[in-house]
N, CA, C and O atoms as a GROMACS GRO file, in nm:
protein
  304
    1UNK      N    1  -0.686   2.108   2.916
    1UNK     CA    2  -0.553   2.053   2.929
    1UNK      C    3  -0.428   2.129   2.867
    1UNK      O    4  -0.424   2.173   2.752
    2UNK      N    5  -0.338   2.135   2.953
    2UNK     CA    6  -0.208   2.226   2.949
    2UNK      C    7  -0.135   2.181   2.796
    2UNK      O    8  -0.142   2.069   2.745
    3UNK      N    9  -0.068   2.293   2.745
    3UNK     CA   10   0.008   2.217   2.621
    3UNK      C   11   0.127   2.105   2.673
    3UNK      O   12   0.163   1.999   2.621
    4UNK      N   13   0.155   2.149   2.752
    4UNK     CA   14   0.268   2.020   2.798
    4UNK      C   15   0.224   1.907   2.805
    4UNK      O   16   0.296   1.819   2.757
    5UNK      N   17   0.106   1.871   2.858
    5UNK     CA   18   0.020   1.757   2.835
    5UNK      C   19   0.004   1.678   2.707
    5UNK      O   20   0.037   1.560   2.693
    6UNK      N   21  -0.066   1.776   2.594
    6UNK     CA   22  -0.061   1.722   2.515
    6UNK      C   23   0.087   1.678   2.423
    6UNK      O   24   0.117   1.566   2.383
    7UNK      N   25   0.156   1.791   2.409
    7UNK     CA   26   0.274   1.738   2.361
    7UNK      C   27   0.337   1.669   2.426
    7UNK      O   28   0.440   1.650   2.363
    8UNK      N   29   0.341   1.615   2.518
    8UNK     CA   30   0.408   1.509   2.569
    8UNK      C   31   0.426   1.327   2.532
    8UNK      O   32   0.510   1.241   2.560
    9UNK      N   33   0.268   1.332   2.439
    9UNK     CA   34   0.236   1.244   2.386
    9UNK      C   35   0.259   1.231   2.235
    9UNK      O   36   0.224   1.128   2.177
   10UNK      N   37   0.313   1.327   2.173
   10UNK     CA   38   0.300   1.320   2.046
   10UNK      C   39   0.475   1.280   1.994
   10UNK      O   40   0.573   1.286   2.069
   11UNK      N   41   0.477   1.248   1.872
   11UNK     CA   42   0.574   1.198   1.843
   11UNK      C   43   0.634   1.311   1.720
   11UNK      O   44   0.571   1.340   1.618
   12UNK      N   45   0.772   1.364   1.759
   12UNK     CA   46   0.820   1.462   1.678
   12UNK      C   47   0.892   1.415   1.542
   12UNK      O   48   0.991   1.345   1.560
   13UNK      N   49   0.860   1.439   1.426
   13UNK     CA   50   0.938   1.408   1.305
   13UNK      C   51   1.035   1.507   1.275
   13UNK      O   52   1.000   1.624   1.255
   14UNK      N   53   1.170   1.468   1.270
   14UNK     CA   54   1.274   1.580   1.254
   14UNK      C   55   1.316   1.567   1.120
   14UNK      O   56   1.274   1.478   1.046
   15UNK      N   57   1.404   1.660   1.083
   15UNK     CA   58   1.468   1.683   0.974
   15UNK      C   59   1.518   1.544   0.908
   15UNK      O   60   1.490   1.499   0.797
   16UNK      N   61   1.602   1.489   1.008
   16UNK     CA   62   1.678   1.399   0.994
   16UNK      C   63   1.592   1.277   0.947
   16UNK      O   64   1.618   1.210   0.846
   17UNK      N   65   1.488   1.256   1.030
   17UNK     CA   66   1.366   1.143   1.006
   17UNK      C   67   1.325   1.181   0.871
   17UNK      O   68   1.358   1.095   0.790
   18UNK      N   69   1.265   1.281   0.819
   18UNK     CA   70   1.240   1.318   0.677
   18UNK      C   71   1.337   1.307   0.579
   18UNK      O   72   1.303   1.287   0.462
   19UNK      N   73   1.443   1.315   0.607
   19UNK     CA   74   1.562   1.308   0.489
   19UNK      C   75   1.560   1.143   0.489
   19UNK      O   76   1.536   1.088   0.381
   20UNK      N   77   1.581   1.075   0.588
   20UNK     CA   78   1.620   0.944   0.616
   20UNK      C   79   1.482   0.856   0.514
   20UNK      O   80   1.498   0.762   0.436
   21UNK      N   81   1.378   0.912   0.541
   21UNK     CA   82   1.247   0.856   0.527
   21UNK      C   83   1.265   0.846   0.346
   21UNK      O   84   1.270   0.740   0.285
   22UNK      N   85   1.272   0.960   0.294
   22UNK     CA   86   1.289   1.028   0.153
   22UNK      C   87   1.385   0.956   0.082
   22UNK      O   88   1.368   0.921  -0.034
   23UNK      N   89   1.508   0.927   0.162
   23UNK     CA   90   1.635   0.821   0.090
   23UNK      C   91   1.579   0.714   0.069
   23UNK      O   92   1.558   0.677  -0.046
   24UNK      N   93   1.537   0.630   0.191
   24UNK     CA   94   1.491   0.488   0.173
   24UNK      C   95   1.379   0.468   0.041
   24UNK      O   96   1.382   0.373  -0.038
   25UNK      N   97   1.287   0.575   0.039
   25UNK     CA   98   1.215   0.565  -0.051
   25UNK      C   99   1.238   0.594  -0.190
   25UNK      O  100   1.163   0.555  -0.280
   26UNK      N  101   1.362   0.676  -0.211
   26UNK     CA  102   1.404   0.694  -0.331
   26UNK      C  103   1.482   0.579  -0.345
   26UNK      O  104   1.484   0.548  -0.464
   27UNK      N  105   1.546   0.505  -0.279
   27UNK     CA  106   1.615   0.378  -0.295
   27UNK      C  107   1.520   0.283  -0.358
   27UNK      O  108   1.537   0.243  -0.473
   28UNK      N  109   1.417   0.247  -0.282
   28UNK     CA  110   1.349   0.171  -0.330
   28UNK      C  111   1.274   0.181  -0.487
   28UNK      O  112   1.242   0.088  -0.562
   29UNK      N  113   1.265   0.269  -0.498
   29UNK     CA  114   1.190   0.349  -0.653
   29UNK      C  115   1.297   0.300  -0.752
   29UNK      O  116   1.269   0.253  -0.862
   30UNK      N  117   1.433   0.317  -0.701
   30UNK     CA  118   1.522   0.284  -0.807
   30UNK      C  119   1.541   0.136  -0.820
   30UNK      O  120   1.589   0.096  -0.926
   31UNK      N  121   1.505   0.037  -0.714
   31UNK     CA  122   1.543  -0.110  -0.751
   31UNK      C  123   1.393  -0.141  -0.850
   31UNK      O  124   1.386  -0.208  -0.952
   32UNK      N  125   1.283  -0.066  -0.779
   32UNK     CA  126   1.162  -0.094  -0.865
   32UNK      C  127   1.176  -0.090  -1.022
   32UNK      O  128   1.139  -0.174  -1.105
   33UNK      N  129   1.244   0.040  -1.040
   33UNK     CA  130   1.226   0.068  -1.167
   33UNK      C  131   1.318  -0.022  -1.278
   33UNK      O  132   1.289  -0.054  -1.394
   34UNK      N  133   1.428  -0.048  -1.205
   34UNK     CA  134   1.531  -0.107  -1.249
   34UNK      C  135   1.448  -0.259  -1.302
   34UNK      O  136   1.432  -0.300  -1.417
   35UNK      N  137   1.406  -0.316  -1.181
   35UNK     CA  138   1.315  -0.460  -1.214
   35UNK      C  139   1.232  -0.437  -1.307
   35UNK      O  140   1.219  -0.526  -1.392
   36UNK      N  141   1.158  -0.323  -1.319
   36UNK     CA  142   1.033  -0.307  -1.420
   36UNK      C  143   1.108  -0.295  -1.565
   36UNK      O  144   1.058  -0.350  -1.664
   37UNK      N  145   1.208  -0.234  -1.571
   37UNK     CA  146   1.268  -0.249  -1.695
   37UNK      C  147   1.332  -0.354  -1.736
   37UNK      O  148   1.334  -0.364  -1.859
   38UNK      N  149   1.395  -0.450  -1.668
   38UNK     CA  150   1.423  -0.577  -1.700
   38UNK      C  151   1.348  -0.685  -1.724
   38UNK      O  152   1.394  -0.791  -1.767
   39UNK      N  153   1.200  -0.660  -1.693
   39UNK     CA  154   1.084  -0.746  -1.700
   39UNK      C  155   0.992  -0.706  -1.816
   39UNK      O  156   0.892  -0.772  -1.842
   40UNK      N  157   1.027  -0.599  -1.885
   40UNK     CA  158   0.910  -0.521  -1.978
   40UNK      C  159   0.981  -0.545  -2.140
   40UNK      O  160   1.092  -0.504  -2.174
   41UNK      N  161   0.888  -0.618  -2.221
   41UNK     CA  162   0.957  -0.661  -2.336
   41UNK      C  163   0.936  -0.518  -2.432
   41UNK      O  164   1.015  -0.498  -2.524
   42UNK      N  165   0.834  -0.428  -2.407
   42UNK     CA  166   0.839  -0.344  -2.486
   42UNK      C  167   0.957  -0.220  -2.465
   42UNK      O  168   0.994  -0.172  -2.358
   43UNK      N  169   0.990  -0.193  -2.568
   43UNK     CA  170   1.141  -0.135  -2.593
   43UNK      C  171   1.105   0.050  -2.512
   43UNK      O  172   1.176   0.103  -2.427
   44UNK      N  173   1.015   0.092  -2.558
   44UNK     CA  174   0.951   0.219  -2.528
   44UNK      C  175   0.938   0.228  -2.371
   44UNK      O  176   1.005   0.307  -2.304
   45UNK      N  177   0.857   0.153  -2.325
   45UNK     CA  178   0.836   0.121  -2.192
   45UNK      C  179   0.936   0.106  -2.115
   45UNK      O  180   0.940   0.175  -2.014
   46UNK      N  181   1.064  -0.006  -2.148
   46UNK     CA  182   1.153  -0.040  -2.080
   46UNK      C  183   1.267   0.092  -2.095
   46UNK      O  184   1.355   0.084  -2.010
   47UNK      N  185   1.278   0.194  -2.175
   47UNK     CA  186   1.358   0.272  -2.157
   47UNK      C  187   1.306   0.389  -2.077
   47UNK      O  188   1.381   0.470  -2.023
   48UNK      N  189   1.173   0.396  -2.073
   48UNK     CA  190   1.128   0.512  -2.000
   48UNK      C  191   1.165   0.446  -1.830
   48UNK      O  192   1.216   0.520  -1.746
   49UNK      N  193   1.144   0.359  -1.811
   49UNK     CA  194   1.185   0.255  -1.675
   49UNK      C  195   1.313   0.270  -1.645
   49UNK      O  196   1.342   0.267  -1.525
   50UNK      N  197   1.402   0.287  -1.728
   50UNK     CA  198   1.545   0.274  -1.719
   50UNK      C  199   1.596   0.436  -1.689
   50UNK      O  200   1.677   0.465  -1.602
   51UNK      N  201   1.530   0.531  -1.779
   51UNK     CA  202   1.570   0.656  -1.757
   51UNK      C  203   1.493   0.716  -1.618
   51UNK      O  204   1.534   0.822  -1.570
   52UNK      N  205   1.379   0.643  -1.557
   52UNK     CA  206   1.334   0.690  -1.430
   52UNK      C  207   1.440   0.616  -1.328
   52UNK      O  208   1.464   0.678  -1.224
   53UNK      N  209   1.486   0.530  -1.342
   53UNK     CA  210   1.601   0.459  -1.217
   53UNK      C  211   1.719   0.540  -1.229
   53UNK      O  212   1.795   0.549  -1.132
   54UNK      N  213   1.743   0.597  -1.335
   54UNK     CA  214   1.888   0.681  -1.359
   54UNK      C  215   1.863   0.798  -1.269
   54UNK      O  216   1.945   0.828  -1.182
   55UNK      N  217   1.720   0.882  -1.295
   55UNK     CA  218   1.688   1.002  -1.244
   55UNK      C  219   1.668   0.997  -1.074
   55UNK      O  220   1.700   1.084  -0.993
   56UNK      N  221   1.610   0.882  -1.052
   56UNK     CA  222   1.570   0.816  -0.914
   56UNK      C  223   1.688   0.815  -0.816
   56UNK      O  224   1.690   0.854  -0.700
   57UNK      N  225   1.794   0.757  -0.893
   57UNK     CA  226   1.920   0.704  -0.832
   57UNK      C  227   1.991   0.859  -0.783
   57UNK      O  228   2.033   0.873  -0.668
   58UNK      N  229   1.997   0.972  -0.886
   58UNK     CA  230   2.023   1.083  -0.867
   58UNK      C  231   1.969   1.180  -0.770
   58UNK      O  232   2.034   1.274  -0.725
   59UNK      N  233   1.826   1.149  -0.735
   59UNK     CA  234   1.777   1.188  -0.631
   59UNK      C  235   1.808   1.100  -0.482
   59UNK      O  236   1.817   1.142  -0.367
   60UNK      N  237   1.816   1.004  -0.521
   60UNK     CA  238   1.878   0.927  -0.372
   60UNK      C  239   2.026   0.957  -0.326
   60UNK      O  240   2.054   0.978  -0.208
   61UNK      N  241   2.100   0.958  -0.407
   61UNK     CA  242   2.238   1.027  -0.431
   61UNK      C  243   2.231   1.135  -0.344
   61UNK      O  244   2.277   1.136  -0.230
   62UNK      N  245   2.149   1.266  -0.422
   62UNK     CA  246   2.171   1.377  -0.324
   62UNK      C  247   2.100   1.376  -0.193
   62UNK      O  248   2.127   1.461  -0.108
   63UNK      N  249   2.010   1.281  -0.172
   63UNK     CA  250   1.928   1.281  -0.031
   63UNK      C  251   2.027   1.207   0.051
   63UNK      O  252   2.031   1.248   0.167
   64UNK      N  253   2.112   1.108   0.022
   64UNK     CA  254   2.201   1.071   0.092
   64UNK      C  255   2.300   1.142   0.146
   64UNK      O  256   2.336   1.124   0.262
   65UNK      N  257   2.359   1.238   0.060
   65UNK     CA  258   2.455   1.340   0.078
   65UNK      C  259   2.407   1.428   0.164
   65UNK      O  260   2.492   1.478   0.239
   66UNK      N  261   2.242   1.482   0.185
   66UNK     CA  262   2.233   1.580   0.254
   66UNK      C  263   2.195   1.525   0.414
   66UNK      O  264   2.187   1.592   0.517
   67UNK      N  265   2.175   1.381   0.396
   67UNK     CA  266   2.135   1.307   0.493
   67UNK      C  267   2.273   1.302   0.620
   67UNK      O  268   2.269   1.331   0.740
   68UNK      N  269   2.378   1.260   0.543
   68UNK     CA  270   2.499   1.281   0.580
   68UNK      C  271   2.560   1.393   0.650
   68UNK      O  272   2.625   1.389   0.755
   69UNK      N  273   2.524   1.516   0.562
   69UNK     CA  274   2.579   1.667   0.615
   69UNK      C  275   2.490   1.679   0.752
   69UNK      O  276   2.530   1.689   0.868
   70UNK      N  277   2.378   1.675   0.710
   70UNK     CA  278   2.298   1.713   0.842
   70UNK      C  279   2.305   1.644   0.980
   70UNK      O  280   2.282   1.708   1.083
   71UNK      N  281   2.340   1.497   0.983
   71UNK     CA  282   2.389   1.427   1.072
   71UNK      C  283   2.517   1.499   1.116
   71UNK      O  284   2.522   1.544   1.230
   72UNK      N  285   2.622   1.514   1.033
   72UNK     CA  286   2.755   1.553   1.099
   72UNK      C  287   2.736   1.706   1.143
   72UNK      O  288   2.802   1.752   1.236
   73UNK      N  289   2.631   1.789   1.067
   73UNK     CA  290   2.638   1.923   1.148
   73UNK      C  291   2.564   1.916   1.274
   73UNK      O  292   2.580   2.004   1.358
   74UNK      N  293   2.479   1.812   1.294
   74UNK     CA  294   2.404   1.806   1.420
   74UNK      C  295   2.446   1.734   1.556
   74UNK      O  296   2.391   1.744   1.666
   75UNK      N  297   2.555   1.661   1.522
   75UNK     CA  298   2.592   1.564   1.613
   75UNK      C  299   2.623   1.663   1.732
   75UNK      O  300   2.668   1.777   1.719
   76UNK      N  301   2.586   1.593   1.863
   76UNK     CA  302   2.656   1.662   1.968
   76UNK      C  303   2.693   1.552   2.061
   76UNK      O  304   2.756   1.576   2.164
   0.00000   0.00000   0.00000
């Protein structure tokens, strides 16, 4: 089978797709960690989840920034 035939049915995952998925996943983790920190009574564990939410929030923010920059650069 020629290469053209096999490639026709493949789905291409772009850089934009990966950035979008990573940002969505990161935002979900922020929500999860925040929820955990509010439902856990153990102060040490609660604090760890608060820190994780904050750190993941920074990741989400950077991913969003990259996503918007990438989209702007590649608009045609």
